[in-house]
N, C-alpha and C positions, 0 to 999 in steps of 0.2 A: 504493500500500500504506500502510495506517495502522498504525503500531506503537504500543506502549504505553510506550516509554521516556519517562521524565520525569514520569509520573503519580505522584501521592501516594497513600499508603495511607489508608484510612478504615475504621473499625470499623462494624458495623451501627448502633450508637448514634449515630455521627457522621454517618451517611449521610443524615440528614434534610435536609441542605443539598445533597445530591447526588441524581442521578436514581435512582429506586427501581423495581424491576421484579419480574416473576413469570415462571415458565414453566409451561405447561399442556399437557394432552392431553385425550383424551376422558374420562379418569378424573375430571376436574372437572365433568363434566356440562354443563348449560346455564349460560352465563356472561352476566351483565349487564355488558357492557363500558362502558356509560356510568357505572355505579356504580363500576366498577374505576378508571376515569379520575378520577372525582370523589374517590375515596379517596386520590389522590396517586400512583397508579402511572403512571410515565412510559414504561415499555417492557415488552414481553413477548416471550418466545420461545415459539412454538407448534409442537407436534409435527406434522410433515407426513407423514413416511414412515419405513419400516423395511425394510431389505433391498431387494428389487426386486419385492415382491408386496403389500406392505401400505401402505395410506394411512389415516391416522387418520380415523375416521368423523366427527369434529367439525371437522376442519381447514377444510373449505369454508365452515363457518359462522363459526368463530372468527377466521380470518385477515381477511376483509373487515370483520367487525364491530369488531375492534380498530382497524383503520384508520379506520373511520367514526367511532369515538369519539375519535380523535386520539391513540391510544396508538401509539408507535413500535414496530413489530413486526417480528420476523424468524421464519423457519421453521427447524426443526431436523430432522435425520435421525438416527435410531437405527441405528448401524452394526451390521452382521452380517458381519464379515470372513470368517467361515468358510463362507459360503454362495455368494458371488459376488464378482467383482472390484471393486476400488475404483472403476474407471471405470464399470462397469455401475450401481453404486449411486448414484454422483454423477449420472449421466444420468437415472436414475429420479427422484431427488430434484428435479432441475431441472425435469423435465417434470411434476411433481406438487406444485408449490407452492414449491420452493426457489429459484426464479429471483429476480433482484434488479432493482429499478427505482429510479431517482433521483427519488423523489417526496416526499422530506422525512419519510417515515414508515416506510421499509423498511431494516432492518439486513441485513448480509450473512448468508447461511445459516450454520448451525452444524452441526458433525459431532459427535454424541454418542458418545464412546468410553468404554465402561464394560463391566463384566462382564454377561453376559446373566442373565435371571431364573433360568435353570438351565443346566447344562452348564459346559464349561471356561471359565474366566475370560478366557483369551486366545484362545478360539475354535479351539484346536488349532494356532495358527500359531506359528512360531518368532519370535524378536525381529526377525530380518532380514526375514522374510516380512511381519510386521506393519508394519514401516517402509515396505516397498515398497507395501503395500496403502494406507496413509495417503497416501503420495506420489501414488499413482495417483488416489485420490479428489481430492486437492488440485489436481493438475494439470488434471484433467477439469473440475472445478467452476470453476477460474480461467479456463480457456479458454471455457467456456460463458457466464460471467457477468461476467468482468473483475474479480471480487472475490476476496480471500483468504478462504477459509472460516474461520470461528471454530471453535476446538477446545474442546469441553467434555470435561473428564476430571477424575480425581483424581490426586494425586501418586502414590499407591500403585499404581493401575492402570497409569498411564503408565510409571512407572519399571520395573515388573515386566514388562509386556507388550511394551515397545519397547526394553528394556535401557537405560533412562535416556538415551534418545536426545535430543540437543540440536538436531536438524536442522530442527525446525519453528518454533522460537521466533522466528526472524527473519522468518517469513512470516505466521504465523497469530496473531491476537489470542487470548488465553487466557480461557476461561470455566471457572474452577476451582470444583469442589465440595468444600467442607469445612465440615461442620455443627458447630455448638457450639463454635467456636473464636473467639478474639479476633483472630486473624490467620490467613489461609489458608496452608497449606503448598503450595508451588508445585512442579510437576513439573520434571524436569531441563530445562535450557535457559532456561526463563522466569525462573529465579532471578536472572538478570542484568538483567532488565527488571522487569516486575511483571504483576499480573493486570489484565484489562480488565473482566470480569464476575466476581462472586463469588456463588455459590449458598451462602448461609450457613445455611439451614434448610430442611427439608422439611415443617415443620409450622406454617407461617405462616397467617395469616388475613387476608382482604381482603374488604371489602364488595363484593357482587356475585357472590361465589363461595361455594358451600356446602362446608364441610369444609376440610381442610388444603390448602395450596398452597405450592409452592416459592417462596421469596423470594430476590431477588438485588439486589446493589448494582452500580452502574457506577462505575468508578474515574476520575472526572473530572467536569467541569461539564456542564450541559445543552448548551452550545455544542459541547463535544467529542463528546457523544453524537450530536448532529446531524451533526457532521463524519464520524463513523464511518458513520452511515446514508447520507450523501450522497457518500462517497468524496472528500472535499475536505480 
């Protein structure tokens, strides 16, 4: 398990000396990954799945193309906790791109926990049921891959929908979303460690991608990013 204890904080402006990343889905359309790499992007999270029935239509293109360009990449799963169990969704994710391999270019999978585009923000689950769902996903993913799933979320969603649960901070690296801030607000639990990835804007621009793209920082050195990728 790789934890984030001891990492130092860096603002977006300071991150030019640290690994820089993006996250993408089919919404970005066709991506020139060689241009993305040449623009200084070190890592990317790529949408693979959602629920147990949806696979992003560009994943099978993006994932190997990023690898081929030398971009350290990982897959992410958009959680739908109200539709099926955490175990079912973790298994679907692993079977459809979310697995991990020690190839120097693959990050552990990420679980995207946020409000859906429409409907109840917490998917109709109580805070205890949400905690159980997340634990179910984590345990299943860990058993299948040997890796701790990265958790993507916001402080507001996490604290509201899990009841400010601190139970995942010692297990999962945090990928926190907080746009337009000089420092991200962290969810309950991770405040005693720090963030691993920070999605600091949804309106970034990168050569090789048309239109806006989410931009992210990694909280550490290139060597530490590789250590997270390789579980070393």
